[in-house]
N, C-alpha and C positions, 0 to 999 in steps of 0.2 A: 290828942288832947283837944279840949274845947277852949276857944277864945271868944271874947266879945268884941264886936266891931261896931262903933257908933256910926249911925247913918242919920240922914235928915228926917227919917220916919220912926226912929226908935233904935234899939240895940239889936244887932243881929249876932247869933252865935255862929261859930264856924269850926269845923274840924281842921286841925293842922297835923299833917303826918310828915315826919322826917325820916331819912335814911337811918337804918338800924346800925350802920357802920360807916367808916369813912369820915374824912375831914372835909368841911365846907370851905367856902360857900358853895351852894348848889343852885342850879337853875330852879325857877319857880313855875309852878303849874296850877292853874285853877281847875278844879273838878266841879262841874255842875250836875247835881243829883238828878234823879228821876222824880216822878210825881209822888213816890211813897216817902220821900224825905230822907233826912239824916237819920242813920240807924247803923247797926253793926255791919251790914253788907256793904254800905258805902265806906265805912272805916276800913274795912278789909280791902277794898279796891284801892283806896287812897294810900294805904300802907304798902300795897303791892307796887304801886307806881313809885312811891317814895323810895323803896329799896332798890330801884334802878339808878338812884343818884339824884333825887329831886326833892324839894320842899312842896307839898301839896296842901293847897287851901280849898276846903269844901264848905261853902257857905250855906246856912239854912235860908233858902230862897223865899220861904213863906213866912219870914219873921214877923211880918205884919199881922199875921193871924195866929201866932202863938210860938212858944219855944219848940226846940227840936223834940223834947220829951213829950210835950203835950200834943204834938201833931204825928208822932211816930205811929206806925201801923199797931192797931190794937188786937188784930186777929191773925189767924194762920192763913198766909197767902200761898201755901204750897199745894192748894187745890184750885182749880179754875173758879170754883164757887166762892171760895174764900178770898181769892185775889179780887174778884169782881166786887165783893161786898166792901172790902177795905178800900177799893179804888173809887167808890162813889164820892166820898168827901174829898179825896185826894185829887181826883180829876177836875172836881169843881174849882178847886184852888188855882188850877193851871189857867183856866179862863179869867181869873181875877188878876193874874200877874201880867198885866198888859205891857206893851212895849214902852209906853211912857213911864211906867213904874221901873221896868227892868233896866233901861238904859242908864238912868242916874245910879242905880245899884251896881251895875257893871263898873262904872267909874270908881266906885267905893272899893269893890272887890280887887281891882287892879291895883290901886294904891295901897291896899292893906297887904296884899301879897308882897309888893316890892318893899314894903317897910318891915317885913318880919325879919328877925335875926337869922342870919345864916343864908339869906337868899342872895345870889350872886346878881351883881348889876348886868344889864343886858336884856336880851330877848326872853320872853316867857312863852309858855304853851297854855292851851285850853283844851279841855275835853268834856263833852257833855253827853248825857244819856237820856232817851225819851225827850221830854220837853227841854232838858238841859242842853241838848245838841243845838237848839235854837239859840240859846244864850251863849254857847261857845262860839257860834258863828257871829252873833252880834258883837261879841267882844273882839273878834279878829277884824271886824269891819269898822268898829268905833275906835280901835286903838292899833292901827296898822304899824305905828312906829315901834311898838313893843311886842306885839304877838306874832311870832314866827311859826307857830305850829297850832293847828286846830283840828281836833278829832271829833266826829259826831257818830254816835252808834245807836242803832234803833231809834232814830230821831223821827219826830213827826212834825209836819207843817213847815218843812225847810224851804219849800219852793211852792208857794200858793199864788192865787190870783188876787190876794189882798194887797193894798198899797204899801203896807209895811212889812211884806214878806222878807224874811232874812236874806234870801238870795239876791234881792235887788241891790243890796249894798256891797256885793262882791267886787265891784270896780274899785272900791276903796282899799281893799285888802291887799296884804303883801305876803301873807302866811302861806305855808304849805298846808294843804287840806287832806284828810283822809276820812272817808265816810264808809261805814258798814251798815247797810240797810237791812232791815228784817224782810224776809220773804213774805208776799201776800199781806202786806201791811196797809190796812186802809188809810192810816195817817201819812203814808208816804208811798202812794201807788206809783206804778211804773212810769206814768206820765210825768209825775212829779220829780222822780228820779232823773228822767231825761231832761226836764227843765232845769234841774240843778246842775247837771252836767254840762248843758249848753252854757249856762251862766259862768260856770268855772272856766270853760274854754274861751269864752268871749272876754273874760278878764285876763287871760293870759296866765293863769295860775297853775302851779304844780299841784296836781291833785289825783286822788284815787277815789272813784264813786262806784263801789261795788254793792251788790246785793248777795247776802249770805244765804244761799239756797237751803230751804228747809228750816231756817231759823226764825221763830216768831218775834213779835214785838216784845221788847223786854228780856231778850235772851241772855244778857249778862248778869241778870239779877238772880242770884242762886237761892235767894229766900223766897222766891215765887215759883208758880207752876209754869212760867214762861221760860225758865232756865234751859239753856241748851249749851252743854259742855263744850262741844267742838267749836261752835261759834264764838263762845266766850274766849277760849284759848287763842283762836284765830285773831279776835279783836285786840287782845293783849299783845300778841306779836306784832301786829300792824301799828298799834299805838306806840310801842317801844321803838320801833323803827323810825317812826315819824319824829318823836321827841329826840332820840339820840342823834338822828340825822340833821336836826335843826338847831337844837339847844346845845348840843355838845361838839358840833362840827368845828 
């Protein structure tokens, strides 16, 4: 279902997925979408996670630029050419969602999740895809008192030379982290993966920082040409282990 969340800059839509069975309350998880936005694939992924026993909130991160329907992909992304064409406006929106905009939004998403009916008090989890992995990390570093689990999959720009790189805040975090990087991904090259690993180790955090061999950037998105079934199922296994081991322990 879609809900509306008031923010300081307008109203943001968000998907909410709940377990198909069982009695709550359930732990809460924020799912940060990829650049292509809220669409059926994100809803499918949110529901799969919810059916493990979680309430999942997936906000429209680009709400400043339009509704989820207005920004949804308009073309076929199952070919490389189609994915590239649809990606041009989507990728441009990433650059406009700067950290100074994202951080106040993150406060709003955390509060909205914790106030949803049926969400258990206590720690929450975050998971992000592509650009959403950065926001999952920023949520864990901005709210260490509540975020116990953070997953990032085929993420880009997680450990850069920029002064606001997400990895620089890991000293503030207390979550357990799991990263599943895409192989040969220019947005998260081997040196960046190593930099991220060093930062996780320096912060004394429990973490997995793995590269999925042969998996392209965007491997979990079944509605695009980047989809890689084996890597997708591996990511779901590792994500479930992360969430169950932290939020249900």
